[in-house]
C-alpha positions in Angstrom: -24.3 110.2 37.5 -23.0 107.0 39.1 -25.4 104.1 39.0 -27.3 105.4 36.0 -27.6 103.3 32.9 -28.2 104.9 29.5 -30.3 102.6 27.3 -32.6 102.8 24.3 -36.3 102.2 24.6 -37.8 101.2 21.3 -41.5 100.7 20.8 -43.2 99.7 17.6 -46.5 101.1 16.4 -47.9 100.3 13.0 -50.0 102.8 11.0 -52.3 102.8 8.0 -54.1 106.2 7.9 -54.1 106.0 11.7 -52.4 104.0 14.4 -53.7 100.5 14.2 -51.3 98.1 16.0 -48.8 98.5 18.8 -47.8 97.2 22.2 -51.2 97.6 23.8 -53.2 95.6 21.3 -50.4 93.0 21.1 -50.6 92.6 24.9 -54.4 92.4 24.8 -54.3 89.7 22.1 -51.7 87.6 24.0 -54.0 87.7 27.0 -57.0 86.7 24.9 -55.0 83.7 23.7 -54.3 82.8 27.4 -57.7 83.5 28.8 -59.9 82.7 25.8 -61.9 85.8 26.7 -61.7 89.5 25.9 -63.3 90.4 29.2 -60.8 88.3 31.2 -57.9 89.7 29.1 -59.0 93.2 29.8 -59.3 92.5 33.5 -55.9 90.9 33.6 -54.5 94.2 32.2 -56.5 96.4 34.6 -58.4 97.7 31.6 -62.1 98.4 31.3 -63.9 95.9 29.0 -65.3 98.8 27.0 -61.8 100.1 26.5 -60.6 96.7 25.3 -63.4 96.7 22.7 -62.6 100.2 21.6 -58.9 99.3 21.1 -59.8 96.1 19.2 -62.4 97.9 16.9 -59.9 100.7 16.2 -57.2 98.1 15.2 -59.5 96.1 13.1 -60.8 99.2 11.3 -57.2 100.4 10.6 -56.0 97.0 9.4 -59.2 96.1 7.4 -59.6 92.6 8.9 -60.8 90.9 12.1 -58.3 90.1 14.8 -60.7 88.2 17.1 -63.6 85.8 16.6 -66.0 86.2 19.6 -69.0 84.2 20.7 -71.6 85.6 23.1 -72.6 83.9 26.3 -75.3 81.4 26.7 -75.4 77.7 27.7 -71.7 77.2 27.1 -70.6 80.7 27.9 -68.9 83.1 25.5 -65.4 83.4 24.5 -62.8 84.8 22.1 -60.1 83.5 19.9 -57.7 85.1 17.5 -58.7 84.8 13.9 -56.1 83.2 11.6 -55.1 86.7 10.3 -55.0 88.0 13.9 -52.6 85.2 14.9 -50.4 85.9 11.9 -50.4 89.6 12.6 -49.5 89.2 16.2 -46.7 86.8 15.3 -45.3 89.0 12.6 -45.5 92.1 15.0 -43.6 90.3 17.7 -40.9 88.9 15.4 -40.4 92.4 13.8 -40.3 94.0 17.3 -37.8 91.6 18.6 -35.5 92.0 15.6 -35.8 95.7 15.6 -34.9 95.9 19.3 -31.9 93.7 18.8 -30.7 95.9 15.9 -31.4 99.0 18.0 -29.2 97.6 20.8 -26.3 97.1 18.3 -26.7 100.6 16.8 -27.0 102.1 20.3 -23.7 100.6 21.4 -22.1 101.6 18.1 -23.2 105.3 18.4 -23.3 105.9 22.2 -20.5 103.7 23.6 -18.6 106.8 24.8 -21.6 108.1 26.7 -22.4 104.7 28.2 -19.0 104.6 29.8 -19.2 108.2 31.1 -22.6 107.7 32.8 -21.8 104.3 34.3 -18.5 105.3 35.9 
């Protein structure tokens, strides 16, 4: 087993009565912040625009609040921006995920140190 590395992979998904927030919607929202457009964010992820809308609607329904404020095209073009709640949700999710992953690394080393040595030798 030389050259193999044992490591934990921790992902965070938040649920109400259904899955409503996780790595996919977080990545989509970060790209919306960057591109100021849901269409451009979806394209950047290699995702269909209709799929992006579907993910967004599902998250908003599960959470009970809007994540994005969108404007339709026209003279000045359309766009999208995170709502105040959306920005706070994304920030809280990313902080929680980072802290959880750091704690998982500590616990992993604590519980699996003997296996880590065996596999890497």
